[in-house]
C-alpha positions in Angstrom: 2.8 60.7 23.0 3.1 58.3 25.8 4.0 59.4 29.5 6.5 57.2 31.1 7.1 57.4 34.8 10.0 55.6 36.5 12.5 56.7 39.3 16.0 55.2 39.6 17.0 54.5 43.3 20.4 54.3 44.2 19.5 51.5 46.7 18.4 49.4 43.8 21.5 47.4 43.3 19.8 44.4 41.6 17.3 45.6 39.3 15.8 45.1 35.8 13.5 46.5 33.3 10.0 45.2 32.5 9.1 45.6 29.1 5.7 44.6 27.4 2.8 45.2 25.3 -0.8 45.9 25.9 -3.4 44.4 23.4 -5.5 47.1 21.8 -8.9 45.4 23.0 -7.9 45.5 26.8 -8.1 49.2 27.0 -10.1 52.2 25.8 -7.1 54.2 24.7 -3.4 53.7 25.5 -2.9 57.1 26.8 -5.7 56.6 29.3 -4.1 53.4 30.6 -1.3 52.7 33.3 0.7 49.6 33.9 2.1 49.5 37.5 3.7 47.2 40.0 0.9 47.0 42.6 3.0 46.7 45.9 6.5 46.4 46.8 6.2 44.8 50.3 8.0 46.4 53.3 9.1 49.4 51.3 8.1 53.0 51.6 9.0 55.5 49.0 9.4 59.3 49.4 7.1 61.4 47.2 9.0 63.5 44.4 9.7 67.0 45.6 8.3 68.3 42.2 4.7 69.2 42.1 2.7 67.4 39.4 0.2 69.5 37.2 -3.3 68.3 36.2 -4.9 71.2 34.3 -8.2 72.4 33.1 -8.0 73.2 29.4 -10.5 73.1 26.7 -13.2 72.2 29.0 -11.3 69.0 30.0 -9.0 67.8 32.5 -5.3 67.2 31.0 -4.3 64.7 31.4 -7.3 62.6 31.7 -5.4 59.8 33.9 -2.5 60.8 36.0 -0.4 58.2 38.0 1.3 59.4 41.0 3.3 58.2 44.0 1.5 58.4 47.3 2.6 61.6 49.0 2.7 63.6 45.8 1.3 67.3 45.7 -0.9 68.0 42.5 -1.6 71.3 41.2 -4.9 72.2 39.4 -4.5 75.3 37.3 -7.7 76.6 35.6 -6.2 77.4 32.1 -9.7 77.8 30.5 -11.5 81.2 29.9 -14.4 80.1 32.1 -14.9 79.1 35.7 -14.6 75.5 36.9 -15.0 73.4 39.8 -12.7 70.4 40.7 -14.1 67.8 43.2 -13.9 64.0 44.1 -17.2 62.8 45.8 -15.6 59.3 47.1 -12.7 57.3 47.3 -9.3 57.6 49.3 -9.4 61.5 49.3 -12.9 63.2 48.9 -12.6 67.0 48.3 -14.2 69.8 46.7 -12.3 73.1 45.7 -15.5 75.1 44.9 -15.8 77.2 41.9 -12.7 79.0 40.9 -11.9 81.5 38.0 -9.6 81.5 35.1 -6.0 81.9 35.8 -6.3 80.5 39.3 -5.0 77.3 40.7 -5.5 74.9 43.7 -3.1 72.2 45.2 -3.7 69.1 47.3 -1.3 66.3 48.6 -2.6 62.8 48.0 -1.7 60.6 50.9 -3.9 57.6 50.6 -3.6 54.8 47.9 -6.3 54.3 45.4 -8.1 55.8 42.5 -9.6 59.3 42.7 -12.2 60.3 40.2 -12.3 64.0 39.5 -15.3 65.8 38.3 -16.4 69.3 37.5 -19.9 70.3 39.0 -20.4 73.1 36.3 -19.4 70.9 33.1 -20.8 67.4 33.4 -18.6 66.1 30.5 -15.4 66.7 32.5 -13.9 63.8 34.4 -10.5 62.4 35.2 -8.5 60.0 37.3 -5.7 60.1 39.7 -4.2 56.8 40.6 -2.2 57.1 43.8 0.3 54.3 43.9 2.5 52.9 46.4 5.9 52.7 44.5 7.5 54.6 41.4 7.2 51.7 39.0 4.5 52.8 36.7 4.1 53.8 32.8 1.4 54.6 30.3 1.8 52.5 27.1 3.0 54.3 24.1 0.9 54.8 20.8 1.6 51.0 19.9 0.8 49.7 23.4 4.2 49.2 24.4 5.4 50.2 28.0 8.8 49.9 30.1 9.1 50.1 33.8 12.8 50.9 34.6 15.0 49.7 37.4 12.4 47.3 39.0 14.0 45.7 42.0 14.4 41.9 41.6 11.5 39.7 43.3 8.0 38.5 42.6 5.5 41.2 42.3 2.0 41.7 40.7 1.9 43.8 37.5 -1.6 45.7 37.0 -3.1 47.2 34.0 -5.6 50.0 34.7 -8.0 51.5 32.2 -11.1 53.6 32.9 -14.2 51.6 32.9 -12.6 48.3 32.8 -11.6 45.8 35.5 -7.9 45.8 36.3 -6.0 42.9 34.6 -3.2 41.4 36.7 0.0 39.4 35.9 2.3 37.9 38.3 6.0 38.6 37.4 9.3 37.5 38.5 12.0 40.2 38.0 15.4 39.0 37.4 17.2 41.2 35.0 14.9 42.2 32.0 11.6 40.8 32.0 9.0 40.6 29.2 5.2 40.6 30.1 2.4 41.1 27.6 -1.4 41.8 28.4 -3.4 40.1 25.7 
């Protein structure tokens, strides 16, 4: 199941959809990759009012990669039967929630752009990533590597493919109506 994230803005009078496909060898797993518009210059975007969830379940963070819009609040419920700790040692938002029991949760608002690596100091196999992005045009490829970014404004942008443990791959795109961009 692919996660797709896109928001339609009423002020986006001239917009198009960006479709494409990611080649299998460019990412570890499609579900752990994100395609996004790097920046829409001169624009600011309000965070969504809904809190986003990144849970601890089965001694793992679910989802493993979570793209969000800057200013979003993320809830971290412990849905396991054991204690966990969620922390980020470096990057745009270092934090440490400390150890907390099953059934409890913590929340944090991410207001700085960048990649936030999450760890659990009790379970060394647990890790996850939050990508804090400038704009709402991002998507995870589906099981076949296909993605769609909806209602992207007209203009020239940098499209980025991010995947854990790999260097980001970029493509320059010009959006005028619907556009096709593949990562090969």
